[in-house]
A tleap script that builds the chain and sets N, CA, C and O, in Angstrom:
source leaprc.protein.ff14SB
mol = sequence {
  NMET ASN PRO ALA PRO GLN GLU PRO GLU SER
  ARG GLN ALA LYS ALA ALA LYS ILE ALA ALA
  ASN PRO ALA GLY PHE LYS VAL CYS GLU GLY
  CYS ASP SER ILE VAL GLY ALA GLY ALA VAL
  LEU CYS PRO ASN CYS HIE SER TYR ARG PHE
  ASP GLY SER ALA GLU ARG VAL ILE GLN GLN
  ALA GLN ALA LEU GLY ALA ARG GLU GLN THR
  SER VAL THR ALA VAL ASP LEU CSER
}
set mol.1.N position { 18.975 -18.986 -12.177 }
set mol.1.CA position { 18.909 -18.048 -11.087 }
set mol.1.C position { 18.301 -16.748 -11.599 }
set mol.1.O position { 18.715 -16.245 -12.644 }
set mol.2.N position { 17.344 -16.206 -10.894 }
set mol.2.CA position { 16.684 -14.970 -11.299 }
set mol.2.C position { 17.503 -13.764 -10.872 }
set mol.2.O position { 18.072 -13.755 -9.781 }
set mol.3.N position { 17.570 -12.725 -11.741 }
set mol.3.CA position { 18.277 -11.519 -11.337 }
set mol.3.C position { 17.513 -10.814 -10.224 }
set mol.3.O position { 16.308 -11.007 -10.061 }
set mol.4.N position { 18.226 -10.000 -9.466 }
set mol.4.CA position { 17.594 -9.253 -8.381 }
set mol.4.C position { 16.579 -8.279 -8.967 }
set mol.4.O position { 16.792 -7.753 -10.059 }
set mol.5.N position { 15.477 -8.029 -8.256 }
set mol.5.CA position { 14.482 -7.063 -8.741 }
set mol.5.C position { 15.109 -5.681 -8.888 }
set mol.5.O position { 16.001 -5.303 -8.129 }
set mol.6.N position { 14.628 -4.939 -9.873 }
set mol.6.CA position { 15.149 -3.602 -10.092 }
set mol.6.C position { 14.656 -2.670 -8.990 }
set mol.6.O position { 13.537 -2.800 -8.494 }
set mol.7.N position { 15.510 -1.743 -8.628 }
set mol.7.CA position { 15.145 -0.741 -7.650 }
set mol.7.C position { 14.222 0.285 -8.319 }
set mol.7.O position { 14.400 0.584 -9.499 }
set mol.8.N position { 13.246 0.826 -7.593 }
set mol.8.CA position { 12.367 1.851 -8.167 }
set mol.8.C position { 13.137 3.046 -8.715 }
set mol.8.O position { 12.735 3.621 -9.726 }
set mol.9.N position { 14.238 3.433 -8.069 }
set mol.9.CA position { 15.033 4.560 -8.554 }
set mol.9.C position { 15.590 4.276 -9.940 }
set mol.9.O position { 15.665 5.176 -10.777 }
set mol.10.N position { 15.979 3.035 -10.187 }
set mol.10.CA position { 16.504 2.661 -11.482 }
set mol.10.C position { 15.436 2.821 -12.572 }
set mol.10.O position { 15.710 3.341 -13.653 }
set mol.11.N position { 14.234 2.372 -12.270 }
set mol.11.CA position { 13.133 2.522 -13.226 }
set mol.11.C position { 12.799 4.001 -13.413 }
set mol.11.O position { 12.500 4.437 -14.525 }
set mol.12.N position { 12.851 4.762 -12.338 }
set mol.12.CA position { 12.566 6.191 -12.432 }
set mol.12.C position { 13.628 6.910 -13.253 }
set mol.12.O position { 13.314 7.828 -14.011 }
set mol.13.N position { 14.876 6.499 -13.108 }
set mol.13.CA position { 15.958 7.116 -13.875 }
set mol.13.C position { 15.797 6.813 -15.366 }
set mol.13.O position { 15.981 7.692 -16.208 }
set mol.14.N position { 15.452 5.565 -15.684 }
set mol.14.CA position { 15.225 5.203 -17.085 }
set mol.14.C position { 14.025 5.968 -17.650 }
set mol.14.O position { 14.057 6.433 -18.790 }
set mol.15.N position { 12.981 6.092 -16.851 }
set mol.15.CA position { 11.788 6.825 -17.286 }
set mol.15.C position { 12.128 8.285 -17.552 }
set mol.15.O position { 11.642 8.869 -18.520 }
set mol.16.N position { 12.950 8.872 -16.710 }
set mol.16.CA position { 13.341 10.270 -16.899 }
set mol.16.C position { 14.121 10.454 -18.202 }
set mol.16.O position { 13.924 11.437 -18.916 }
set mol.17.N position { 15.015 9.492 -18.509 }
set mol.17.CA position { 15.777 9.568 -19.765 }
set mol.17.C position { 14.853 9.462 -20.974 }
set mol.17.O position { 15.032 10.170 -21.965 }
set mol.18.N position { 13.868 8.578 -20.888 }
set mol.18.CA position { 12.910 8.416 -21.993 }
set mol.18.C position { 12.078 9.683 -22.140 }
set mol.18.O position { 11.884 10.176 -23.251 }
set mol.19.N position { 11.588 10.209 -21.027 }
set mol.19.CA position { 10.756 11.414 -21.067 }
set mol.19.C position { 11.533 12.620 -21.590 }
set mol.19.O position { 10.949 13.520 -22.194 }
set mol.20.N position { 12.836 12.642 -21.364 }
set mol.20.CA position { 13.663 13.741 -21.846 }
set mol.20.C position { 13.920 13.656 -23.350 }
set mol.20.O position { 14.285 14.657 -23.967 }
set mol.21.N position { 13.734 12.476 -23.948 }
set mol.21.CA position { 13.956 12.275 -25.379 }
set mol.21.C position { 12.823 11.430 -25.963 }
set mol.21.O position { 13.075 10.322 -26.437 }
set mol.22.N position { 11.583 11.920 -25.940 }
set mol.22.CA position { 10.464 11.100 -26.406 }
set mol.22.C position { 10.514 10.768 -27.894 }
set mol.22.O position { 9.893 9.796 -28.324 }
set mol.23.N position { 11.229 11.544 -28.678 }
set mol.23.CA position { 11.317 11.277 -30.115 }
set mol.23.C position { 12.076 9.980 -30.401 }
set mol.23.O position { 11.947 9.428 -31.494 }
set mol.24.N position { 12.847 9.492 -29.464 }
set mol.24.CA position { 13.617 8.269 -29.650 }
set mol.24.C position { 12.856 7.008 -29.290 }
set mol.24.O position { 13.406 5.908 -29.351 }
set mol.25.N position { 11.575 7.163 -28.910 }
set mol.25.CA position { 10.799 6.028 -28.430 }
set mol.25.C position { 9.370 6.079 -28.946 }
set mol.25.O position { 8.918 7.094 -29.477 }
set mol.26.N position { 8.669 4.962 -28.778 }
set mol.26.CA position { 7.241 4.897 -29.058 }
set mol.26.C position { 6.621 3.859 -28.133 }
set mol.26.O position { 7.321 3.017 -27.569 }
set mol.27.N position { 5.297 3.926 -27.981 }
set mol.27.CA position { 4.585 3.045 -27.062 }
set mol.27.C position { 3.827 1.994 -27.868 }
set mol.27.O position { 3.100 2.326 -28.804 }
set mol.28.N position { 4.001 0.732 -27.502 }
set mol.28.CA position { 3.282 -0.359 -28.161 }
set mol.28.C position { 1.814 -0.274 -27.798 }
set mol.28.O position { 1.468 -0.161 -26.622 }
set mol.29.N position { 0.960 -0.326 -28.784 }
set mol.29.CA position { -0.480 -0.284 -28.520 }
set mol.29.C position { -1.037 -1.645 -28.130 }
set mol.29.O position { -2.206 -1.753 -27.758 }
set mol.30.N position { -0.212 -2.685 -28.210 }
set mol.30.CA position { -0.658 -4.010 -27.800 }
set mol.30.C position { -0.439 -4.272 -26.322 }
set mol.30.O position { -1.294 -4.858 -25.658 }
set mol.31.N position { 0.720 -3.834 -25.797 }
set mol.31.CA position { 1.048 -4.160 -24.401 }
set mol.31.C position { 1.523 -2.963 -23.589 }
set mol.31.O position { 1.865 -3.122 -22.417 }
set mol.32.N position { 1.552 -1.777 -24.172 }
set mol.32.CA position { 1.960 -0.541 -23.495 }
set mol.32.C position { 3.445 -0.492 -23.131 }
set mol.32.O position { 3.845 0.314 -22.291 }
set mol.33.N position { 4.256 -1.333 -23.746 }
set mol.33.CA position { 5.704 -1.264 -23.533 }
set mol.33.C position { 6.258 -0.061 -24.284 }
set mol.33.O position { 5.682 0.386 -25.275 }
set mol.34.N position { 7.372 0.451 -23.805 }
set mol.34.CA position { 8.082 1.512 -24.515 }
set mol.34.C position { 9.227 0.852 -25.267 }
set mol.34.O position { 10.023 0.113 -24.687 }
set mol.35.N position { 9.301 1.128 -26.565 }
set mol.35.CA position { 10.337 0.544 -27.416 }
set mol.35.C position { 11.057 1.661 -28.154 }
set mol.35.O position { 10.573 2.792 -28.200 }
set mol.36.N position { 12.200 1.351 -28.726 }
set mol.36.CA position { 12.936 2.326 -29.516 }
set mol.36.C position { 12.153 2.738 -30.744 }
set mol.36.O position { 11.357 1.961 -31.270 }
set mol.37.N position { 12.375 3.946 -31.197 }
set mol.37.CA position { 11.646 4.481 -32.346 }
set mol.37.C position { 11.830 3.651 -33.608 }
set mol.37.O position { 10.963 3.663 -34.481 }
set mol.38.N position { 12.931 2.938 -33.721 }
set mol.38.CA position { 13.201 2.143 -34.912 }
set mol.38.C position { 12.588 0.749 -34.909 }
set mol.38.O position { 12.701 0.027 -35.900 }
set mol.39.N position { 11.946 0.361 -33.825 }
set mol.39.CA position { 11.373 -0.989 -33.739 }
set mol.39.C position { 10.224 -1.149 -34.732 }
set mol.39.O position { 9.395 -0.254 -34.897 }
set mol.40.N position { 10.194 -2.301 -35.383 }
set mol.40.CA position { 9.112 -2.617 -36.309 }
set mol.40.C position { 8.067 -3.470 -35.610 }
set mol.40.O position { 6.866 -3.298 -35.818 }
set mol.41.N position { 8.538 -4.394 -34.776 }
set mol.41.CA position { 7.665 -5.246 -33.963 }
set mol.41.C position { 8.027 -5.071 -32.499 }
set mol.41.O position { 9.194 -4.878 -32.158 }
set mol.42.N position { 7.027 -5.139 -31.641 }
set mol.42.CA position { 7.280 -5.087 -30.208 }
set mol.42.C position { 7.984 -6.374 -29.790 }
set mol.42.O position { 7.502 -7.461 -30.109 }
set mol.43.N position { 9.106 -6.281 -29.088 }
set mol.43.CA position { 9.808 -7.490 -28.669 }
set mol.43.C position { 9.052 -8.289 -27.603 }
set mol.43.O position { 9.363 -9.458 -27.376 }
set mol.44.N position { 8.072 -7.677 -26.956 }
set mol.44.CA position { 7.323 -8.361 -25.904 }
set mol.44.C position { 6.079 -9.066 -26.422 }
set mol.44.O position { 5.832 -10.222 -26.076 }
set mol.45.N position { 5.290 -8.383 -27.251 }
set mol.45.CA position { 4.017 -8.985 -27.693 }
set mol.45.C position { 3.927 -9.152 -29.207 }
set mol.45.O position { 2.944 -9.698 -29.708 }
set mol.46.N position { 4.924 -8.695 -29.934 }
set mol.46.CA position { 5.012 -8.821 -31.397 }
set mol.46.C position { 3.957 -7.999 -32.138 }
set mol.46.O position { 3.672 -8.270 -33.305 }
set mol.47.N position { 3.384 -7.013 -31.481 }
set mol.47.CA position { 2.460 -6.101 -32.138 }
set mol.47.C position { 3.240 -5.209 -33.099 }
set mol.47.O position { 4.449 -5.030 -32.954 }
set mol.48.N position { 2.547 -4.662 -34.064 }
set mol.48.CA position { 3.186 -3.757 -35.010 }
set mol.48.C position { 2.508 -2.383 -35.003 }
set mol.48.O position { 2.734 -1.572 -35.901 }
set mol.49.N position { 1.687 -2.128 -33.998 }
set mol.49.CA position { 1.005 -0.836 -33.888 }
set mol.49.C position { 1.595 -0.065 -32.712 }
set mol.49.O position { 1.685 -0.572 -31.593 }
set mol.50.N position { 1.993 1.166 -32.995 }
set mol.50.CA position { 2.659 1.989 -31.998 }
set mol.50.C position { 2.093 3.404 -31.996 }
set mol.50.O position { 1.555 3.875 -32.998 }
set mol.51.N position { 2.225 4.067 -30.860 }
set mol.51.CA position { 1.903 5.489 -30.736 }
set mol.51.C position { 3.216 6.199 -30.466 }
set mol.51.O position { 3.820 6.015 -29.409 }
set mol.52.N position { 3.653 6.994 -31.397 }
set mol.52.CA position { 4.928 7.680 -31.269 }
set mol.52.C position { 4.819 9.125 -30.837 }
set mol.52.O position { 5.808 9.857 -30.876 }
set mol.53.N position { 3.633 9.551 -30.424 }
set mol.53.CA position { 3.482 10.949 -30.013 }
set mol.53.C position { 4.263 11.196 -28.724 }
set mol.53.O position { 4.299 10.351 -27.830 }
set mol.54.N position { 4.885 12.366 -28.651 }
set mol.54.CA position { 5.692 12.713 -27.477 }
set mol.54.C position { 4.860 12.663 -26.199 }
set mol.54.O position { 5.342 12.215 -25.159 }
set mol.55.N position { 3.623 13.117 -26.277 }
set mol.55.CA position { 2.766 13.131 -25.093 }
set mol.55.C position { 2.535 11.725 -24.558 }
set mol.55.O position { 2.587 11.503 -23.348 }
set mol.56.N position { 2.283 10.782 -25.446 }
set mol.56.CA position { 2.015 9.404 -25.028 }
set mol.56.C position { 3.265 8.742 -24.463 }
set mol.56.O position { 3.193 8.025 -23.464 }
set mol.57.N position { 4.407 8.979 -25.096 }
set mol.57.CA position { 5.661 8.393 -24.616 }
set mol.57.C position { 5.982 8.922 -23.219 }
set mol.57.O position { 6.343 8.145 -22.335 }
set mol.58.N position { 5.856 10.219 -23.013 }
set mol.58.CA position { 6.139 10.812 -21.702 }
set mol.58.C position { 5.173 10.286 -20.655 }
set mol.58.O position { 5.586 9.937 -19.549 }
set mol.59.N position { 3.892 10.225 -20.992 }
set mol.59.CA position { 2.875 9.722 -20.060 }
set mol.59.C position { 3.184 8.279 -19.655 }
set mol.59.O position { 3.121 7.941 -18.473 }
set mol.60.N position { 3.512 7.438 -20.619 }
set mol.60.CA position { 3.775 6.033 -20.328 }
set mol.60.C position { 5.082 5.864 -19.552 }
set mol.60.O position { 5.159 5.021 -18.658 }
set mol.61.N position { 6.099 6.643 -19.876 }
set mol.61.CA position { 7.362 6.574 -19.142 }
set mol.61.C position { 7.141 6.940 -17.677 }
set mol.61.O position { 7.682 6.287 -16.784 }
set mol.62.N position { 6.360 7.967 -17.431 }
set mol.62.CA position { 6.085 8.364 -16.054 }
set mol.62.C position { 5.293 7.283 -15.320 }
set mol.62.O position { 5.560 7.004 -14.151 }
set mol.63.N position { 4.333 6.683 -15.993 }
set mol.63.CA position { 3.526 5.628 -15.371 }
set mol.63.C position { 4.389 4.403 -15.053 }
set mol.63.O position { 4.304 3.853 -13.955 }
set mol.64.N position { 5.211 3.980 -16.003 }
set mol.64.CA position { 6.056 2.801 -15.777 }
set mol.64.C position { 7.157 3.067 -14.755 }
set mol.64.O position { 7.538 2.168 -14.004 }
set mol.65.N position { 7.664 4.283 -14.723 }
set mol.65.CA position { 8.714 4.625 -13.772 }
set mol.65.C position { 8.226 4.721 -12.340 }
set mol.65.O position { 9.019 4.665 -11.400 }
set mol.66.N position { 6.922 4.866 -12.176 }
set mol.66.CA position { 6.351 5.038 -10.835 }
set mol.66.C position { 5.913 3.722 -10.188 }
set mol.66.O position { 5.452 3.718 -9.047 }
set mol.67.N position { 6.053 2.614 -10.907 }
set mol.67.CA position { 5.609 1.334 -10.341 }
set mol.67.C position { 6.654 0.258 -10.573 }
set mol.67.O position { 7.586 0.435 -11.357 }
set mol.68.N position { 6.482 -0.864 -9.878 }
set mol.68.CA position { 7.392 -1.987 -10.055 }
set mol.68.C position { 7.113 -2.686 -11.383 }
set mol.68.O position { 6.013 -2.591 -11.927 }
set mol.69.N position { 8.114 -3.383 -11.894 }
set mol.69.CA position { 7.955 -4.143 -13.129 }
set mol.69.C position { 6.975 -5.287 -12.901 }
set mol.69.O position { 7.092 -6.026 -11.924 }
set mol.70.N position { 6.011 -5.430 -13.801 }
set mol.70.CA position { 5.044 -6.525 -13.716 }
set mol.70.C position { 5.068 -7.408 -14.952 }
set mol.70.O position { 4.493 -8.496 -14.946 }
set mol.71.N position { 5.720 -6.958 -16.001 }
set mol.71.CA position { 5.750 -7.738 -17.233 }
set mol.71.C position { 6.886 -8.750 -17.212 }
set mol.71.O position { 7.873 -8.580 -16.497 }
set mol.72.N position { 6.734 -9.792 -17.995 }
set mol.72.CA position { 7.769 -10.803 -18.154 }
set mol.72.C position { 8.631 -10.392 -19.333 }
set mol.72.O position { 8.124 -10.052 -20.402 }
set mol.73.N position { 9.935 -10.427 -19.129 }
set mol.73.CA position { 10.862 -10.059 -20.198 }
set mol.73.C position { 11.663 -11.285 -20.623 }
set mol.73.O position { 11.582 -12.340 -19.994 }
set mol.74.N position { 12.426 -11.136 -21.684 }
set mol.74.CA position { 13.248 -12.246 -22.176 }
set mol.74.C position { 14.242 -12.704 -21.109 }
set mol.74.O position { 14.547 -13.894 -21.024 }
set mol.75.N position { 14.739 -11.795 -20.313 }
set mol.75.CA position { 15.680 -12.136 -19.238 }
set mol.75.C position { 15.014 -13.067 -18.219 }
set mol.75.O position { 15.656 -13.970 -17.682 }
set mol.76.N position { 13.739 -12.844 -17.962 }
set mol.76.CA position { 13.013 -13.681 -17.004 }
set mol.76.C position { 12.845 -15.114 -17.508 }
set mol.76.O position { 12.695 -16.037 -16.708 }
set mol.77.N position { 12.869 -15.304 -18.808 }
set mol.77.CA position { 12.623 -16.611 -19.395 }
set mol.77.C position { 13.897 -17.419 -19.607 }
set mol.77.O position { 13.829 -18.608 -19.921 }
set mol.78.N position { 15.053 -16.792 -19.440 }
set mol.78.CA position { 16.310 -17.531 -19.665 }
set mol.78.C position { 16.855 -18.127 -18.392 }
set mol.78.O position { 17.901 -18.776 -18.413 }
savepdb mol mol.pdb
quit
């Protein structure tokens, strides 16, 4: 059974938390996912190249928070 789609407000709230603490995150250069600053590999595409600049993290958080989820996650595959 698939989980219910996330509400846009939920994504916006998560994006706001990320944008408020960009030092705790980085953006995968392979798939544009936002991951924790301690990640070595992207859990989505297994890339090892990241952009950890605050400007990029904030920009990507705002972009992802403004649209519906389009990527497939591990939850979708179980």
